[in-house]
N, CA, C, O and the ligand as a Tripos MOL2 file, in Angstrom:
@<TRIPOS>MOLECULE
protein
  225   223    57     0     0
PROTEIN
NO_CHARGES

@<TRIPOS>ATOM
      1 N         -39.9500   25.9160  -92.3250 N.3       1 MET1
      2 CA        -41.1880   26.5450  -91.8460 C.3       1 MET1
      3 C         -41.8780   25.6450  -90.8050 C.2       1 MET1
      4 O         -41.7900   24.4190  -90.8580 O.2       1 MET1
      5 N         -42.5500   26.2860  -89.8800 N.am      2 ALA2
      6 CA        -43.3220   25.5590  -88.8790 C.3       2 ALA2
      7 C         -44.7600   26.0520  -88.9560 C.2       2 ALA2
      8 O         -45.0300   27.1390  -89.4680 O.2       2 ALA2
      9 N         -45.6710   25.2470  -88.4440 N.am      3 LYS3
     10 CA        -47.0730   25.6470  -88.4830 C.3       3 LYS3
     11 C         -47.4790   26.2690  -87.1520 C.2       3 LYS3
     12 O         -47.2260   25.7180  -86.0800 O.2       3 LYS3
     13 N         -48.1030   27.4130  -87.2510 N.am      4 ASP4
     14 CA        -48.7340   28.0340  -86.0840 C.3       4 ASP4
     15 C         -49.9920   27.2280  -85.7990 C.2       4 ASP4
     16 O         -50.9470   27.2710  -86.5750 O.2       4 ASP4
     17 N         -50.0000   26.4910  -84.6880 N.am      5 LEU5
     18 CA        -51.1180   25.5760  -84.4280 C.3       5 LEU5
     19 C         -52.3910   26.3170  -84.0630 C.2       5 LEU5
     20 O         -53.4760   25.7370  -84.1040 O.2       5 LEU5
     21 N         -52.2780   27.5860  -83.7090 N.am      6 VAL6
     22 CA        -53.4630   28.3340  -83.2970 C.3       6 VAL6
     23 C         -54.2630   28.7780  -84.5150 C.2       6 VAL6
     24 O         -55.4740   28.5630  -84.5740 O.2       6 VAL6
     25 N         -53.5940   29.4000  -85.4920 N.am      7 CYS7
     26 CA        -54.3190   29.9230  -86.6550 C.3       7 CYS7
     27 C         -54.0280   29.1500  -87.9370 C.2       7 CYS7
     28 O         -54.6840   29.3700  -88.9550 O.2       7 CYS7
     29 N         -53.0320   28.2300  -87.8950 N.am      8 GLY8
     30 CA        -52.7520   27.4040  -89.0620 C.3       8 GLY8
     31 C         -51.7980   28.0240  -90.0660 C.2       8 GLY8
     32 O         -51.5110   27.4240  -91.1020 O.2       8 GLY8
     33 N         -51.3040   29.2210  -89.7710 N.am      9 MET9
     34 CA        -50.3610   29.8920  -90.6760 C.3       9 MET9
     35 C         -48.9960   29.2180  -90.6720 C.2       9 MET9
     36 O         -48.6060   28.6100  -89.6750 O.2       9 MET9
     37 N         -48.2670   29.3220  -91.7840 N.am     10 GLN10
     38 CA        -46.8820   28.8720  -91.8230 C.3      10 GLN10
     39 C         -46.0110   29.9750  -91.2250 C.2      10 GLN10
     40 O         -46.1540   31.1470  -91.5730 O.2      10 GLN10
     41 N         -45.1090   29.5920  -90.3260 N.am     11 VAL11
     42 CA        -44.2720   30.5530  -89.6110 C.3      11 VAL11
     43 C         -42.8060   30.2370  -89.8780 C.2      11 VAL11
     44 O         -42.3970   29.0760  -89.8670 O.2      11 VAL11
     45 N         -42.0250   31.2780  -90.1160 N.am     12 ASN12
     46 CA        -40.5840   31.1470  -90.2980 C.3      12 ASN12
     47 C         -39.9380   31.0620  -88.9160 C.2      12 ASN12
     48 O         -40.0020   32.0170  -88.1410 O.2      12 ASN12
     49 N         -39.3210   29.9280  -88.6060 N.am     13 GLU13
     50 CA        -38.8160   29.7110  -87.2430 C.3      13 GLU13
     51 C         -37.8380   30.7840  -86.7570 C.2      13 GLU13
     52 O         -38.0360   31.3140  -85.6640 O.2      13 GLU13
     53 N         -36.7890   31.1310  -87.5180 N.am     14 PRO14
     54 CA        -35.8360   32.1380  -87.0190 C.3      14 PRO14
     55 C         -36.5010   33.4860  -86.7640 C.2      14 PRO14
     56 O         -36.1410   34.2150  -85.8400 O.2      14 PRO14
     57 N         -37.4720   33.7920  -87.6010 N.am     15 ASP15
     58 CA        -38.2260   35.0360  -87.4720 C.3      15 ASP15
     59 C         -39.0240   35.0540  -86.1770 C.2      15 ASP15
     60 O         -38.9760   36.0220  -85.4170 O.2      15 ASP15
     61 N         -39.7590   33.9710  -85.9360 N.am     16 ALA16
     62 CA        -40.5780   33.8690  -84.7260 C.3      16 ALA16
     63 C         -39.6900   33.8720  -83.4880 C.2      16 ALA16
     64 O         -40.0210   34.4990  -82.4810 O.2      16 ALA16
     65 N         -38.5580   33.1680  -83.5630 N.am     17 ALA17
     66 CA        -37.6510   33.0990  -82.4160 C.3      17 ALA17
     67 C         -37.0930   34.4840  -82.1020 C.2      17 ALA17
     68 O         -36.9520   34.8480  -80.9350 O.2      17 ALA17
     69 N         -36.7760   35.2530  -83.1400 N.am     18 ALA18
     70 CA        -36.2240   36.5960  -82.9490 C.3      18 ALA18
     71 C         -37.2280   37.5090  -82.2670 C.2      18 ALA18
     72 O         -36.8480   38.4240  -81.5360 O.2      18 ALA18
     73 N         -38.5120   37.2600  -82.5060 N.am     19 LYS19
     74 CA        -39.5690   38.0880  -81.9050 C.3      19 LYS19
     75 C         -40.0690   37.5230  -80.5830 C.2      19 LYS19
     76 O         -40.9410   38.1130  -79.9440 O.2      19 LYS19
     77 N         -39.5190   36.3790  -80.1690 N.am     20 GLY20
     78 CA        -39.9560   35.7740  -78.9150 C.3      20 GLY20
     79 C         -41.2980   35.0760  -79.0420 C.2      20 GLY20
     80 O         -41.9780   34.8480  -78.0420 O.2      20 GLY20
     81 N         -41.6880   34.7320  -80.2760 N.am     21 LEU21
     82 CA        -43.0020   34.1060  -80.4840 C.3      21 LEU21
     83 C         -42.8780   32.5860  -80.5210 C.2      21 LEU21
     84 O         -43.3300   31.9340  -81.4620 O.2      21 LEU21
     85 N         -42.2570   32.0360  -79.4790 N.am     22 THR22
     86 CA        -42.1280   30.5810  -79.3910 C.3      22 THR22
     87 C         -42.5770   30.1220  -78.0190 C.2      22 THR22
     88 O         -42.5350   30.8830  -77.0520 O.2      22 THR22
     89 N         -43.0060   28.8750  -77.9420 N.am     23 SER23
     90 CA        -43.3480   28.2660  -76.6630 C.3      23 SER23
     91 C         -42.7980   26.8580  -76.6310 C.2      23 SER23
     92 O         -42.8820   26.1290  -77.6190 O.2      23 SER23
     93 N         -42.2340   26.4720  -75.4960 N.am     24 ALA24
     94 CA        -41.7870   25.0980  -75.3290 C.3      24 ALA24
     95 C         -42.8770   24.3390  -74.5910 C.2      24 ALA24
     96 O         -43.3850   24.7870  -73.5630 O.2      24 ALA24
     97 N         -43.2250   23.1800  -75.1400 N.am     25 HIS25
     98 CA        -44.2470   22.3580  -74.4940 C.3      25 HIS25
     99 C         -43.8570   20.9010  -74.6590 C.2      25 HIS25
    100 O         -43.6890   20.4170  -75.7780 O.2      25 HIS25
    101 N         -43.7100   20.1920  -73.5220 N.am     26 GLN26
    102 CA        -43.3500   18.7690  -73.5110 C.3      26 GLN26
    103 C         -42.1590   18.4790  -74.4230 C.2      26 GLN26
    104 O         -42.1750   17.5360  -75.2140 O.2      26 GLN26
    105 N         -41.1270   19.3140  -74.2920 N.am     27 GLY27
    106 CA        -39.8830   19.0640  -75.0140 C.3      27 GLY27
    107 C         -39.8870   19.4650  -76.4650 C.2      27 GLY27
    108 O         -38.9060   19.2320  -77.1720 O.2      27 GLY27
    109 N         -40.9780   20.0690  -76.9340 N.am     28 HIS28
    110 CA        -41.0850   20.4880  -78.3260 C.3      28 HIS28
    111 C         -41.2380   22.0050  -78.3520 C.2      28 HIS28
    112 O         -41.8830   22.5860  -77.4790 O.2      28 HIS28
    113 N         -40.6330   22.6490  -79.3710 N.am     29 THR29
    114 CA        -40.7850   24.0930  -79.4900 C.3      29 THR29
    115 C         -41.8270   24.4070  -80.5460 C.2      29 THR29
    116 O         -41.7980   23.8640  -81.6510 O.2      29 THR29
    117 N         -42.7500   25.2910  -80.1920 N.am     30 TYR30
    118 CA        -43.8150   25.7010  -81.1130 C.3      30 TYR30
    119 C         -43.6260   27.1590  -81.4900 C.2      30 TYR30
    120 O         -43.1500   27.9630  -80.6890 O.2      30 TYR30
    121 N         -44.0060   27.4940  -82.7210 N.am     31 TYR31
    122 CA        -43.7740   28.8290  -83.2680 C.3      31 TYR31
    123 C         -45.1050   29.4780  -83.6190 C.2      31 TYR31
    124 O         -46.0490   28.8090  -84.0390 O.2      31 TYR31
    125 N         -45.1620   30.8010  -83.4390 N.am     32 PHE32
    126 CA        -46.4160   31.5310  -83.6480 C.3      32 PHE32
    127 C         -46.2080   32.7700  -84.4940 C.2      32 PHE32
    128 O         -45.1110   33.3260  -84.5460 O.2      32 PHE32
    129 N         -47.2860   33.2010  -85.1660 N.am     33 CYS33
    130 CA        -47.2050   34.3470  -86.0680 C.3      33 CYS33
    131 C         -47.3470   35.6520  -85.3000 C.2      33 CYS33
    132 O         -46.9200   36.7030  -85.7790 O.2      33 CYS33
    133 N         -47.9410   35.5950  -84.1150 N.am     34 SER34
    134 CA        -48.2250   36.8330  -83.3790 C.3      34 SER34
    135 C         -48.3030   36.5510  -81.8840 C.2      34 SER34
    136 O         -48.5040   35.4080  -81.4730 O.2      34 SER34
    137 N         -48.1440   37.6010  -81.0660 N.am     35 PRO35
    138 CA        -48.2540   37.4200  -79.6130 C.3      35 PRO35
    139 C         -49.6200   36.8660  -79.2120 C.2      35 PRO35
    140 O         -49.7270   36.1170  -78.2410 O.2      35 PRO35
    141 N         -50.6530   37.2320  -79.9510 N.am     36 GLY36
    142 CA        -52.0040   36.7450  -79.6390 C.3      36 GLY36
    143 C         -52.0940   35.2300  -79.7620 C.2      36 GLY36
    144 O         -52.6980   34.5640  -78.9210 O.2      36 GLY36
    145 N         -51.4830   34.6870  -80.8240 N.am     37 CYS37
    146 CA        -51.5110   33.2340  -81.0240 C.3      37 CYS37
    147 C         -50.7040   32.5320  -79.9350 C.2      37 CYS37
    148 O         -51.1240   31.4990  -79.4130 O.2      37 CYS37
    149 N         -49.5400   33.0980  -79.5930 N.am     38 LYS38
    150 CA        -48.7180   32.5070  -78.5380 C.3      38 LYS38
    151 C         -49.4920   32.4850  -77.2200 C.2      38 LYS38
    152 O         -49.4460   31.4970  -76.4870 O.2      38 LYS38
    153 N         -50.1940   33.5600  -76.9240 N.am     39 ARG39
    154 CA        -50.9390   33.6570  -75.6700 C.3      39 ARG39
    155 C         -52.0340   32.5860  -75.6360 C.2      39 ARG39
    156 O         -52.2330   31.9210  -74.6190 O.2      39 ARG39
    157 N         -52.7340   32.4310  -76.7540 N.am     40 GLN40
    158 CA        -53.7970   31.4150  -76.7900 C.3      40 GLN40
    159 C         -53.2230   30.0210  -76.5770 C.2      40 GLN40
    160 O         -53.7980   29.2020  -75.8600 O.2      40 GLN40
    161 N         -52.0840   29.7640  -77.2090 N.am     41 PHE41
    162 CA        -51.4440   28.4530  -77.0370 C.3      41 PHE41
    163 C         -51.0250   28.2570  -75.5850 C.2      41 PHE41
    164 O         -51.2680   27.2000  -75.0010 O.2      41 PHE41
    165 N         -50.3970   29.2700  -75.0060 N.am     42 ASP42
    166 CA        -49.9060   29.1700  -73.6280 C.3      42 ASP42
    167 C         -51.0420   28.9170  -72.6350 C.2      42 ASP42
    168 O         -50.8460   28.2680  -71.6070 O.2      42 ASP42
    169 N         -52.2260   29.4330  -72.9520 N.am     43 GLN43
    170 CA        -53.3620   29.2540  -72.0490 C.3      43 GLN43
    171 C         -53.8830   27.8200  -72.0800 C.2      43 GLN43
    172 O         -54.4080   27.3270  -71.0820 O.2      43 GLN43
    173 N         -53.7380   27.1560  -73.2160 N.am     44 ASN44
    174 CA        -54.2740   25.7950  -73.3480 C.3      44 ASN44
    175 C         -53.4850   24.9970  -74.3830 C.2      44 ASN44
    176 O         -54.0100   24.6440  -75.4390 O.2      44 ASN44
    177 N         -52.2150   24.7150  -74.0710 N.am     45 PRO45
    178 CA        -51.3600   24.0300  -75.0590 C.3      45 PRO45
    179 C         -51.9190   22.6740  -75.4760 C.2      45 PRO45
    180 O         -51.8120   22.2760  -76.6360 O.2      45 PRO45
    181 N         -52.5130   21.9750  -74.5200 N.am     46 GLN46
    182 CA        -53.0270   20.6280  -74.7770 C.3      46 GLN46
    183 C         -54.0230   20.6080  -75.9210 C.2      46 GLN46
    184 O         -54.0270   19.6910  -76.7420 O.2      46 GLN46
    185 N         -54.8610   21.6240  -75.9660 N.am     47 LYS47
    186 CA        -55.8970   21.7080  -76.9940 C.3      47 LYS47
    187 C         -55.2860   21.6920  -78.3950 C.2      47 LYS47
    188 O         -55.7580   20.9830  -79.2830 O.2      47 LYS47
    189 N         -54.2250   22.4870  -78.5760 N.am     48 TYR48
    190 CA        -53.6260   22.6220  -79.9020 C.3      48 TYR48
    191 C         -52.7170   21.4430  -80.2310 C.2      48 TYR48
    192 O         -52.6620   20.9940  -81.3760 O.2      48 TYR48
    193 N         -52.0050   20.9450  -79.2250 N.am     49 VAL49
    194 CA        -51.1020   19.8130  -79.4600 C.3      49 VAL49
    195 C         -51.9020   18.5630  -79.8130 C.2      49 VAL49
    196 O         -51.4990   17.8060  -80.6970 O.2      49 VAL49
    197 N         -53.0160   18.3350  -79.1460 N.am     50 SER50
    198 CA        -53.7910   17.1230  -79.4200 C.3      50 SER50
    199 C         -54.4960   17.2250  -80.7790 C.2      50 SER50
    200 O         -54.6850   16.2180  -81.4600 O.2      50 SER50
    201 N         -54.8800   18.4420  -81.1660 N.am     51 GLN51
    202 CA        -55.4740   18.6400  -82.4900 C.3      51 GLN51
    203 C         -54.4750   18.2370  -83.5710 C.2      51 GLN51
    204 O         -54.8400   17.6040  -84.5620 O.2      51 GLN51
    205 N         -53.2100   18.6110  -83.3680 N.am     52 GLN52
    206 CA        -52.1860   18.3210  -84.3580 C.3      52 GLN52
    207 C         -51.9900   16.8160  -84.5040 C.2      52 GLN52
    208 O         -51.8960   16.3150  -85.6250 O.2      52 GLN52
    209 N         -51.9280   16.0840  -83.3880 N.am     53 SER53
    210 CA        -51.6870   14.6470  -83.5120 C.3      53 SER53
    211 C         -52.9320   13.9390  -84.0520 C.2      53 SER53
    212 O         -52.8110   12.9000  -84.7010 O.2      53 SER53
    213 N         -54.1130   14.4790  -83.7980 N.am     54 ALA54
    214 CA        -55.3390   13.8610  -84.3230 C.3      54 ALA54
    215 C         -55.3960   13.9920  -85.8380 C.2      54 ALA54
    216 O         -55.9780   13.1460  -86.5160 O.2      54 ALA54
    217 N         -54.7940   15.0520  -86.3720 N.am     55 ALA55
    218 CA        -54.8590   15.3120  -87.8110 C.3      55 ALA55
    219 C         -53.9210   14.4050  -88.6030 C.2      55 ALA55
    220 O         -54.0210   14.3180  -89.8270 O.2      55 ALA55
    221 N         -53.0040   13.7250  -87.8970 N.am     56 ARG56
    222 CA        -52.0400   12.9010  -88.6220 C.3      56 ARG56
    223 C         -52.5490   11.4880  -88.8520 C.2      56 ARG56
    224 O         -51.8510   10.6700  -89.4510 O.2      56 ARG56
    225 ZN        -51.1300   32.6900  -85.6960 Zn       57 ZN57
@<TRIPOS>BOND
     1     1     2 1
     2     2     3 1
     3     3     4 2
     4     3     5 am
     5     5     6 1
     6     6     7 1
     7     7     8 2
     8     7     9 am
     9     9    10 1
    10    10    11 1
    11    11    12 2
    12    11    13 am
    13    13    14 1
    14    14    15 1
    15    15    16 2
    16    15    17 am
    17    17    18 1
    18    18    19 1
    19    19    20 2
    20    19    21 am
    21    21    22 1
    22    22    23 1
    23    23    24 2
    24    23    25 am
    25    25    26 1
    26    26    27 1
    27    27    28 2
    28    27    29 am
    29    29    30 1
    30    30    31 1
    31    31    32 2
    32    31    33 am
    33    33    34 1
    34    34    35 1
    35    35    36 2
    36    35    37 am
    37    37    38 1
    38    38    39 1
    39    39    40 2
    40    39    41 am
    41    41    42 1
    42    42    43 1
    43    43    44 2
    44    43    45 am
    45    45    46 1
    46    46    47 1
    47    47    48 2
    48    47    49 am
    49    49    50 1
    50    50    51 1
    51    51    52 2
    52    51    53 am
    53    53    54 1
    54    54    55 1
    55    55    56 2
    56    55    57 am
    57    57    58 1
    58    58    59 1
    59    59    60 2
    60    59    61 am
    61    61    62 1
    62    62    63 1
    63    63    64 2
    64    63    65 am
    65    65    66 1
    66    66    67 1
    67    67    68 2
    68    67    69 am
    69    69    70 1
    70    70    71 1
    71    71    72 2
    72    71    73 am
    73    73    74 1
    74    74    75 1
    75    75    76 2
    76    75    77 am
    77    77    78 1
    78    78    79 1
    79    79    80 2
    80    79    81 am
    81    81    82 1
    82    82    83 1
    83    83    84 2
    84    83    85 am
    85    85    86 1
    86    86    87 1
    87    87    88 2
    88    87    89 am
    89    89    90 1
    90    90    91 1
    91    91    92 2
    92    91    93 am
    93    93    94 1
    94    94    95 1
    95    95    96 2
    96    95    97 am
    97    97    98 1
    98    98    99 1
    99    99   100 2
   100    99   101 am
   101   101   102 1
   102   102   103 1
   103   103   104 2
   104   103   105 am
   105   105   106 1
   106   106   107 1
   107   107   108 2
   108   107   109 am
   109   109   110 1
   110   110   111 1
   111   111   112 2
   112   111   113 am
   113   113   114 1
   114   114   115 1
   115   115   116 2
   116   115   117 am
   117   117   118 1
   118   118   119 1
   119   119   120 2
   120   119   121 am
   121   121   122 1
   122   122   123 1
   123   123   124 2
   124   123   125 am
   125   125   126 1
   126   126   127 1
   127   127   128 2
   128   127   129 am
   129   129   130 1
   130   130   131 1
   131   131   132 2
   132   131   133 am
   133   133   134 1
   134   134   135 1
   135   135   136 2
   136   135   137 am
   137   137   138 1
   138   138   139 1
   139   139   140 2
   140   139   141 am
   141   141   142 1
   142   142   143 1
   143   143   144 2
   144   143   145 am
   145   145   146 1
   146   146   147 1
   147   147   148 2
   148   147   149 am
   149   149   150 1
   150   150   151 1
   151   151   152 2
   152   151   153 am
   153   153   154 1
   154   154   155 1
   155   155   156 2
   156   155   157 am
   157   157   158 1
   158   158   159 1
   159   159   160 2
   160   159   161 am
   161   161   162 1
   162   162   163 1
   163   163   164 2
   164   163   165 am
   165   165   166 1
   166   166   167 1
   167   167   168 2
   168   167   169 am
   169   169   170 1
   170   170   171 1
   171   171   172 2
   172   171   173 am
   173   173   174 1
   174   174   175 1
   175   175   176 2
   176   175   177 am
   177   177   178 1
   178   178   179 1
   179   179   180 2
   180   179   181 am
   181   181   182 1
   182   182   183 1
   183   183   184 2
   184   183   185 am
   185   185   186 1
   186   186   187 1
   187   187   188 2
   188   187   189 am
   189   189   190 1
   190   190   191 1
   191   191   192 2
   192   191   193 am
   193   193   194 1
   194   194   195 1
   195   195   196 2
   196   195   197 am
   197   197   198 1
   198   198   199 1
   199   199   200 2
   200   199   201 am
   201   201   202 1
   202   202   203 1
   203   203   204 2
   204   203   205 am
   205   205   206 1
   206   206   207 1
   207   207   208 2
   208   207   209 am
   209   209   210 1
   210   210   211 1
   211   211   212 2
   212   211   213 am
   213   213   214 1
   214   214   215 1
   215   215   216 2
   216   215   217 am
   217   217   218 1
   218   218   219 1
   219   219   220 2
   220   219   221 am
   221   221   222 1
   222   222   223 1
   223   223   224 2
@<TRIPOS>SUBSTRUCTURE
     1 MET1         2 RESIDUE 1 A MET
     2 ALA2         6 RESIDUE 1 A ALA
     3 LYS3        10 RESIDUE 1 A LYS
     4 ASP4        14 RESIDUE 1 A ASP
     5 LEU5        18 RESIDUE 1 A LEU
     6 VAL6        22 RESIDUE 1 A VAL
     7 CYS7        26 RESIDUE 1 A CYS
     8 GLY8        30 RESIDUE 1 A GLY
     9 MET9        34 RESIDUE 1 A MET
    10 GLN10       38 RESIDUE 1 A GLN
    11 VAL11       42 RESIDUE 1 A VAL
    12 ASN12       46 RESIDUE 1 A ASN
    13 GLU13       50 RESIDUE 1 A GLU
    14 PRO14       54 RESIDUE 1 A PRO
    15 ASP15       58 RESIDUE 1 A ASP
    16 ALA16       62 RESIDUE 1 A ALA
    17 ALA17       66 RESIDUE 1 A ALA
    18 ALA18       70 RESIDUE 1 A ALA
    19 LYS19       74 RESIDUE 1 A LYS
    20 GLY20       78 RESIDUE 1 A GLY
    21 LEU21       82 RESIDUE 1 A LEU
    22 THR22       86 RESIDUE 1 A THR
    23 SER23       90 RESIDUE 1 A SER
    24 ALA24       94 RESIDUE 1 A ALA
    25 HIS25       98 RESIDUE 1 A HIS
    26 GLN26      102 RESIDUE 1 A GLN
    27 GLY27      106 RESIDUE 1 A GLY
    28 HIS28      110 RESIDUE 1 A HIS
    29 THR29      114 RESIDUE 1 A THR
    30 TYR30      118 RESIDUE 1 A TYR
    31 TYR31      122 RESIDUE 1 A TYR
    32 PHE32      126 RESIDUE 1 A PHE
    33 CYS33      130 RESIDUE 1 A CYS
    34 SER34      134 RESIDUE 1 A SER
    35 PRO35      138 RESIDUE 1 A PRO
    36 GLY36      142 RESIDUE 1 A GLY
    37 CYS37      146 RESIDUE 1 A CYS
    38 LYS38      150 RESIDUE 1 A LYS
    39 ARG39      154 RESIDUE 1 A ARG
    40 GLN40      158 RESIDUE 1 A GLN
    41 PHE41      162 RESIDUE 1 A PHE
    42 ASP42      166 RESIDUE 1 A ASP
    43 GLN43      170 RESIDUE 1 A GLN
    44 ASN44      174 RESIDUE 1 A ASN
    45 PRO45      178 RESIDUE 1 A PRO
    46 GLN46      182 RESIDUE 1 A GLN
    47 LYS47      186 RESIDUE 1 A LYS
    48 TYR48      190 RESIDUE 1 A TYR
    49 VAL49      194 RESIDUE 1 A VAL
    50 SER50      198 RESIDUE 1 A SER
    51 GLN51      202 RESIDUE 1 A GLN
    52 GLN52      206 RESIDUE 1 A GLN
    53 SER53      210 RESIDUE 1 A SER
    54 ALA54      214 RESIDUE 1 A ALA
    55 ALA55      218 RESIDUE 1 A ALA
    56 ARG56      222 RESIDUE 1 A ARG
    57 ZN57       225 GROUP 0 **** ****
């Protein structure tokens, strides 16, 4: 499982990939629960990626 960084949901990678709900950013693939979440990430990937590293 991967985390949807936009809404925080757990996402099944093969499922998201089959629906095209993935984004590549700086060599990493991100998975989303819905087209809306993917769109938000695509508009401002930095916001979500930096939130994730700050939480660790
Ligand atoms: Zn989502």
